[in-house]
C-alpha positions in Angstrom: 42.9 -29.8 -24.1 44.0 -30.9 -20.8 42.8 -33.6 -18.6 41.3 -32.0 -15.9 39.8 -29.0 -18.3 38.8 -31.7 -20.6 37.4 -34.1 -17.4 35.2 -31.0 -16.2 33.4 -30.3 -19.6 32.4 -33.8 -19.3 31.0 -33.1 -16.2 29.2 -30.2 -17.3 27.3 -31.7 -20.5 26.5 -34.5 -17.8 24.6 -32.0 -15.6 23.5 -30.0 -18.3 21.5 -33.8 -19.8 20.4 -34.8 -16.6 18.8 -31.4 -15.4 17.1 -31.2 -19.2 16.1 -35.1 -19.4 14.2 -34.1 -16.0 12.7 -30.9 -17.2 11.3 -33.1 -20.3 10.1 -35.5 -18.0 7.3 -32.9 -17.4 7.7 -30.7 -20.5 8.3 -34.0 -23.0 6.6 -32.1 -26.6 9.0 -29.2 -25.6 11.0 -28.9 -28.8 13.3 -26.1 -27.8 14.4 -28.0 -24.6 15.1 -31.3 -26.9 16.9 -29.6 -29.3 19.1 -28.3 -26.8 19.4 -32.0 -25.0 20.2 -33.5 -28.7 23.2 -30.9 -29.4 24.4 -31.4 -25.4 24.6 -34.8 -26.1 26.3 -34.9 -29.0 29.2 -32.9 -27.3 29.3 -34.6 -24.3 29.8 -37.8 -27.2 32.5 -36.0 -28.9 34.2 -34.6 -25.3 34.4 -38.1 -24.0 35.6 -39.1 -27.3 38.3 -37.0 -26.8 39.5 -37.9 -23.3 39.2 -41.4 -24.4 41.6 -40.9 -27.1 44.2 -38.6 -24.8 43.6 -40.6 -21.8 42.2 -43.6 -22.3 38.7 -44.8 -20.8 36.7 -42.6 -19.1 34.8 -46.0 -17.5 35.0 -49.4 -17.1 32.7 -49.5 -19.6 34.4 -48.5 -22.4 37.9 -49.9 -21.9 37.7 -51.6 -25.4 41.4 -52.8 -25.8 42.7 -55.7 -25.8 44.0 -55.7 -22.4 41.7 -53.7 -19.1 43.1 -50.3 -19.5 40.6 -48.3 -17.0 42.9 -49.6 -14.0 46.5 -47.7 -15.2 46.3 -44.6 -13.9 45.0 -42.8 -10.8 41.4 -43.9 -9.3 39.1 -41.2 -8.8 39.8 -40.8 -5.8 43.3 -40.4 -5.9 44.2 -37.1 -6.9 46.2 -36.4 -9.6 50.2 -36.3 -9.3 
């Protein structure tokens, strides 16, 4: 999967997680919603790991290397060349 497609997938998964979390705030006993939340969380974690393996840290909090790799590459407001 290319970088742009993987970022889009991560955005969709983050959106699904946020919306489901809001739903669970008012429906905390909904087991299907909780199951969906857990599935989406696992998918998001997998997509994040795949992105970082291929393209480096996605956020500054995920910079685990000995050097500060997060600053290399375009910033979010800079378009891809």
